[in-house]
C-alpha positions in Angstrom: 29.4 -28.6 256.0 26.3 -29.1 257.9 23.7 -26.8 260.0 20.4 -25.9 259.9 17.9 -23.6 258.0 15.1 -21.8 259.8 12.2 -19.4 259.1 10.5 -19.8 262.3 8.2 -22.1 261.7 10.1 -25.7 259.3 13.5 -26.5 259.6 15.6 -28.2 256.8 19.3 -29.6 257.2 22.0 -28.2 255.7 24.5 -30.3 254.0 27.9 -29.7 252.0 30.3 -32.1 251.1 33.8 -31.6 249.4 34.1 -31.0 245.7 37.7 -33.0 244.2 39.2 -31.6 242.0 39.7 -33.7 239.1 43.1 -34.0 236.6 44.0 -35.7 233.3 45.7 -38.2 235.2 43.5 -38.8 237.9 40.3 -38.4 236.6 36.9 -38.8 238.8 36.1 -42.2 238.9 32.5 -42.0 238.8 32.1 -40.8 235.3 31.2 -42.5 232.8 27.0 -42.9 231.5 23.7 -44.1 234.0 20.2 -44.2 232.4 18.0 -43.7 235.7 14.4 -44.1 236.8 12.0 -43.1 239.2 9.5 -45.8 239.8 5.8 -45.0 239.3 3.2 -46.6 241.5 -0.2 -47.2 240.2 -1.8 -48.9 243.1 -1.5 -44.5 244.8 -3.9 -42.5 242.5 -2.8 -39.6 243.8 0.7 -40.2 242.3 1.0 -40.8 238.6 1.6 -43.9 237.0 3.4 -43.8 235.0 7.4 -43.9 235.5 10.1 -40.5 235.0 13.0 -41.4 232.9 16.7 -39.4 233.1 20.5 -40.2 231.1 22.7 -38.4 233.4 25.9 -38.2 232.4 29.8 -38.0 235.2 32.6 -35.9 233.0 35.9 -36.7 233.5 36.4 -33.4 235.6 33.1 -34.7 238.0 30.7 -32.9 236.4 27.1 -34.3 236.4 24.7 -33.7 234.1 21.2 -35.5 234.1 18.5 -34.3 231.8 15.0 -35.3 232.1 11.5 -35.4 232.1 9.1 -37.0 235.0 5.7 -39.3 234.1 3.5 -35.4 233.6 5.8 -34.6 230.9 7.7 -31.5 232.8 11.4 -31.8 231.3 14.0 -31.9 234.0 17.6 -30.3 233.7 20.4 -30.1 235.4 23.9 -29.9 236.3 26.3 -29.7 239.5 29.4 -31.1 240.2 29.4 -34.5 241.4 30.8 -34.5 245.7 34.0 -36.8 246.2 32.4 -39.2 247.8 29.7 -39.5 244.8 27.4 -38.2 246.0 24.7 -35.7 243.6 22.7 -33.4 245.4 20.3 -33.1 242.9 17.3 -30.0 243.0 15.2 -28.2 240.6 12.3 -26.1 241.0 9.4 -27.0 239.2 6.3 -25.2 238.3 7.0 -21.1 238.4 9.2 -21.6 241.9 5.5 -23.9 243.5 6.8 -27.1 243.0 10.2 -28.9 243.1 12.4 -32.4 242.4 15.1 -32.5 245.6 17.2 -35.4 247.7 21.1 -36.7 247.3 21.5 -39.0 245.6 24.9 -41.4 245.2 26.7 -42.6 242.1 28.5 -45.8 242.5 29.4 -47.4 240.6 30.7 -51.3 240.7 29.4 -51.9 243.2 28.0 -56.0 243.7 23.9 -56.5 244.5 24.1 -52.1 244.4 22.4 -50.1 242.0 25.0 -47.9 239.8 22.8 -44.9 240.9 20.5 -44.2 244.2 18.9 -42.7 246.3 15.1 -41.0 247.7 13.8 -38.1 246.1 11.1 -35.8 247.0 8.1 -35.6 244.5 6.1 -32.1 245.0 3.9 -30.9 242.5 0.7 -27.8 243.5 -2.8 -28.4 242.1 -3.7 -26.7 238.9 -0.4 -26.3 237.3 0.0 -28.2 234.5 -2.0 -30.6 231.8 -1.5 -33.8 232.7 -1.7 -34.2 236.6 -3.8 -31.5 238.2 -4.5 -32.3 241.7 -1.3 -31.8 242.9 1.0 -34.4 245.0 3.5 -34.7 247.1 5.6 -38.1 246.3 8.9 -39.4 248.2 10.2 -42.1 245.9 13.2 -44.3 245.5 15.8 -42.8 242.2 17.3 -46.1 240.4 20.0 -46.5 237.7 22.5 -48.7 235.8 25.8 -47.8 233.9 24.8 -47.6 230.0 27.1 -47.9 227.3 26.3 -47.2 223.6 26.3 -49.7 221.7 30.3 -49.5 219.8 29.2 -49.9 215.5 25.3 -48.5 213.9 24.3 -52.4 213.6 24.5 -53.2 217.5 21.4 -52.3 219.6 20.8 -50.8 223.1 19.5 -54.3 224.2 20.4 -58.8 223.3 16.7 -58.4 222.2 15.6 -59.4 218.8 11.2 -59.5 219.6 9.9 -57.7 222.9 6.7 -56.9 223.9 4.9 -52.8 224.3 3.5 -52.9 227.3 1.4 -50.4 228.7 -0.6 -49.9 231.9 -2.7 -47.6 233.8 -4.0 -44.3 233.5 -7.3 -44.3 231.2 -6.6 -48.1 229.8 -9.1 -50.4 231.3 -6.7 -53.3 231.1 -3.1 -53.2 230.2 -1.5 -53.2 226.6 0.6 -55.8 225.2 1.4 -54.4 221.7 4.9 -56.5 220.1 7.9 -54.4 218.8 11.1 -56.3 216.6 14.2 -54.5 217.8 16.5 -54.5 214.4 20.0 -55.0 214.6 20.3 -51.0 213.4 18.0 -50.3 216.7 15.5 -49.8 214.4 12.3 -50.6 216.8 9.3 -52.1 214.0 5.8 -52.7 214.4 3.9 -56.5 214.9 1.1 -55.2 216.7 -2.1 -54.3 215.8 -2.1 -50.6 217.3 0.0 -49.0 215.1 3.7 -48.0 216.7 5.7 -45.8 216.3 9.3 -45.6 218.5 12.5 -43.6 218.4 15.9 -45.3 220.4 18.7 -42.6 221.4 21.2 -44.9 220.9 23.8 -42.2 222.9 22.1 -41.2 225.7 19.9 -45.1 225.4 16.7 -42.3 225.9 13.2 -43.6 223.6 10.2 -42.0 221.9 7.4 -42.5 220.3 4.1 -42.6 220.0 0.9 -45.6 219.3 -2.4 -45.7 218.1 -5.5 -46.7 220.2 -8.5 -48.4 218.0 -11.0 -45.8 217.4 -8.3 -43.5 218.5 -7.4 -40.0 216.0 -4.5 -38.4 218.3 -2.0 -41.1 219.4 -0.8 -41.1 223.1 3.0 -39.8 223.4 5.5 -42.6 225.1 8.9 -41.1 226.6 11.4 -43.5 227.8 15.4 -45.0 228.9 17.0 -48.0 228.8 18.4 -49.8 231.9 20.8 -52.4 229.7 21.2 -54.4 233.0 17.8 -54.9 233.7 17.4 -55.8 230.0 14.2 -53.7 229.8 13.0 -50.2 228.8 11.0 -48.7 231.1 8.8 -44.8 231.4 5.7 -42.9 230.9 3.0 -42.5 228.8 0.2 -38.8 229.0 -3.3 -40.2 227.5 -5.8 -37.3 228.3 -4.1 -34.8 232.0 -3.3 -38.4 233.3 0.2 -40.7 233.3 1.1 -44.2 233.0 3.2 -46.9 232.8 5.7 -48.3 230.3 7.9 -50.8 229.8 9.5 -52.7 226.8 11.3 -56.4 227.8 12.0 -59.3 225.1 9.1 -61.4 224.8 8.0 -64.2 226.8 
């Protein structure tokens, strides 16, 4: 299906693809779990520094469920059908119907030299909506992601990492903050740095969340992120004041 919609001033392209019917003996080739990220931009003050994150599940019947957080803390949930060619119509109305997240995203696991999930998305937020990033913006970003395999047993880890660094950048931090930690066999995170950091790992989805206390500050920074197993790291965002910063969880050098 292809066409255009217009109100006389603006014109939008309308596209549709056939939804495939799958069965128990013929399941969707895209079935599985994925973790995805929309990178922030530390160089552009008009958009959030933090990385938006999410988890994606495609059922054997071809149904897709997306659950995540944009870098300003906005919760995003969508349930839709994946097309026969792996096209995901990402669309979510936000901020009391004044903003949105939309774009065509492709799910294609098993491709060499290409991410399993990839697409250009448009994130629009008007000013004076919400506590974080109150100036508003309209930003185009690349959503990418990889397959996620939950640990098969209790003692298996989401990442092959022992000691690592939790790196926070952007927002109101004058320089990147590096806080060492340890990922134990049961996916419990032990803090090794001077700042108090508490992180919780959800093995089923590959998400993590928690808090970090800066010296001489009573309120902690709120952290959310996801693990990208193919990249061997975790990415996400933290909230400070009315701004969003970038989170990177990586093996220690």
